[in-house]
C-alpha positions as CSV (number, residue, x, y, z in Angstrom):
1,M,-11.1,17.9,10.4
2,S,-10.2,15.1,7.5
3,R,-8.7,15.6,3.7
4,T,-10.0,14.3,0.8
5,I,-7.4,13.0,-1.8
6,Y,-7.8,11.0,-4.3
7,C,-6.6,6.9,-3.3
8,H,-4.8,5.5,-6.1
9,Y,-5.6,2.1,-4.9
10,L,-9.2,2.4,-4.5
11,K,-9.2,5.0,-8.0
12,K,-11.7,7.6,-6.2
13,E,-12.4,10.2,-3.9
14,A,-11.7,8.5,-0.4
15,E,-10.5,10.5,3.0
16,G,-6.8,10.7,3.2
17,L,-3.7,9.5,6.3
18,D,-4.0,12.2,9.3
19,F,-0.4,12.2,9.0
20,Q,2.3,10.0,7.1
21,L,2.8,6.5,8.7
22,Y,5.5,5.7,6.7
23,P,9.6,6.8,6.1
24,G,10.6,8.3,3.0
25,E,9.8,9.1,-0.6
26,I,7.3,5.6,-0.4
27,G,5.5,7.3,3.3
28,K,5.4,10.3,1.3
29,R,3.5,8.8,-1.9
30,I,1.7,6.9,0.6
31,F,0.4,9.9,2.8
32,N,-0.9,11.9,-0.7
33,E,-1.7,9.0,-2.5
34,I,-3.6,6.3,-0.3
35,S,-6.4,6.5,1.4
36,K,-7.3,4.8,5.1
37,P,-9.6,2.4,3.8
38,A,-6.6,1.5,1.3
39,W,-4.4,1.2,4.2
40,A,-6.3,-0.9,6.5
41,E,-6.3,-3.4,3.7
42,W,-2.8,-3.3,3.5
43,L,-2.5,-3.5,7.0
44,K,-4.4,-6.8,6.5
45,K,-2.7,-8.1,4.1
46,Q,0.6,-7.2,5.8
47,T,-0.4,-9.3,8.8
48,M,-1.0,-11.8,6.9
49,L,2.1,-11.9,5.2
50,I,4.0,-12.1,8.0
51,N,2.5,-14.8,10.3
52,E,2.5,-16.6,7.5
53,H,6.2,-16.4,6.0
54,K,7.0,-15.9,9.9
55,L,8.9,-12.5,9.3
56,N,10.9,-10.9,11.7
57,M,10.7,-7.2,11.5
58,M,13.8,-6.3,13.3
59,N,15.4,-8.5,9.6
60,P,16.7,-6.0,6.9
61,E,15.7,-8.4,4.6
62,H,12.4,-9.2,5.8
63,R,11.2,-5.3,6.0
64,K,12.7,-4.9,2.5
65,K,10.0,-8.0,1.2
66,I,7.4,-5.9,2.9
67,E,8.1,-3.0,1.4
68,T,8.1,-4.3,-1.9
69,E,5.1,-5.9,-1.4
70,M,3.4,-2.7,-0.1
71,V,4.7,-0.5,-3.2
72,R,3.0,-3.6,-5.6
73,F,-0.6,-3.9,-3.3
74,L,-0.5,0.1,-3.4
75,F,0.6,0.9,-6.4
76,E,0.7,-2.0,-8.9
77,G,-2.8,-3.4,-8.0
78,E,-0.7,-6.6,-7.1
79,D,-2.8,-8.7,-4.4
80,V,-0.6,-10.6,-2.0
81,V,-0.2,-14.0,-2.9
82,I,0.8,-16.7,-0.1
83,E,1.7,-19.6,-1.3
84,G,-0.8,-22.3,0.7
85,Y,-2.7,-19.8,2.2
86,K,-7.0,-20.4,1.4
87,P,-9.3,-18.4,2.6
88,H,-11.9,-20.0,4.2
């Protein structure tokens, strides 16, 4: 059975995530305040960031960069900007 939450990103009621996908306090906040559609949007942006910046998820600095961008995108309304990227 799906759960409904008020999505901070979409600013409306939407289907919540099935379980906590990210560790720690940020993960709890995502589980409680971010919907499945919003998380799917973030995953697209995250993939672009990793690919365009050639980030290595084994590198703690790269993981921190992704986490910072995730919080900005999901909770602060900041879009992910990738230098030189032009959508088709």
